[in-house]
C-alpha positions in Angstrom: 37.7 8.6 36.6 38.3 8.6 32.8 35.6 6.0 32.3 33.2 8.0 34.2 33.7 10.9 32.2 33.6 9.1 28.9 30.0 7.5 30.1 28.7 10.9 30.9 29.9 12.4 27.7 28.3 9.5 25.7 25.0 10.0 27.6 25.4 13.7 26.8 25.6 12.6 23.0 22.8 10.4 23.3 20.5 13.1 24.8 21.6 15.6 22.2 21.0 13.0 19.5 17.5 12.3 20.8 16.6 15.8 21.0 18.1 16.4 17.5 15.9 13.6 15.9 12.8 14.8 18.2 13.0 18.3 16.7 13.5 17.0 13.3 10.5 15.0 13.5 8.3 17.7 14.6 9.7 20.0 12.0 8.9 17.6 9.5 5.3 17.2 10.6 4.8 21.4 10.7 6.3 21.3 7.1 3.7 18.9 6.0 0.9 20.7 7.6 2.1 24.0 6.3 2.6 23.1 2.9 -0.9 21.2 2.9 -2.4 24.7 4.0 -0.8 26.7 1.2 -1.7 24.2 -1.5 -5.3 24.3 -0.1 -5.2 28.1 -0.1 -3.7 28.0 -3.7 -6.6 25.8 -5.1 -9.3 27.9 -3.2 -7.9 31.1 -4.5 -7.0 30.5 -8.1 -8.7 27.4 -9.2 -12.2 28.0 -8.1 -13.8 30.9 -9.9 -16.0 32.9 -7.5 -15.7 30.6 -4.3 -18.4 32.6 -2.4 -21.0 32.0 -5.1 -20.2 28.4 -5.1 -20.6 28.3 -1.3 -24.0 30.1 -1.2 -25.1 27.8 -3.9 -24.2 24.7 -2.0 -25.8 26.0 1.2 -29.0 26.5 -0.6 -28.9 23.2 -2.1 -28.1 21.6 1.7 -31.0 23.6 3.1 -33.3 22.5 0.2 -32.4 18.9 0.9 -33.0 19.2 4.7 -36.6 20.7 4.0 -37.5 18.1 1.5 -36.6 15.4 4.3 -38.4 17.3 6.9 -35.6 18.0 9.2 -34.7 21.4 8.5 -35.0 23.4 11.8 -33.5 26.6 12.7 -33.2 27.7 16.4 -35.2 30.9 17.4 -32.7 33.2 19.0 
């Protein structure tokens, strides 16, 4: 009886250990993604001046490139 109870306790301990490491692993991944997003927003906000103007200029360059190569097309809605 005592051996069976010890085995059950060990099984519970292993399950709890597995759960702990699984949660820890996923928590690390969430922390990495959140940190990368925060860094992206920081760079976007403070290191690139006038981000909207840069985006529009890049869009104009892309459409000019597509038009020059002959594959610019816009669907008519």
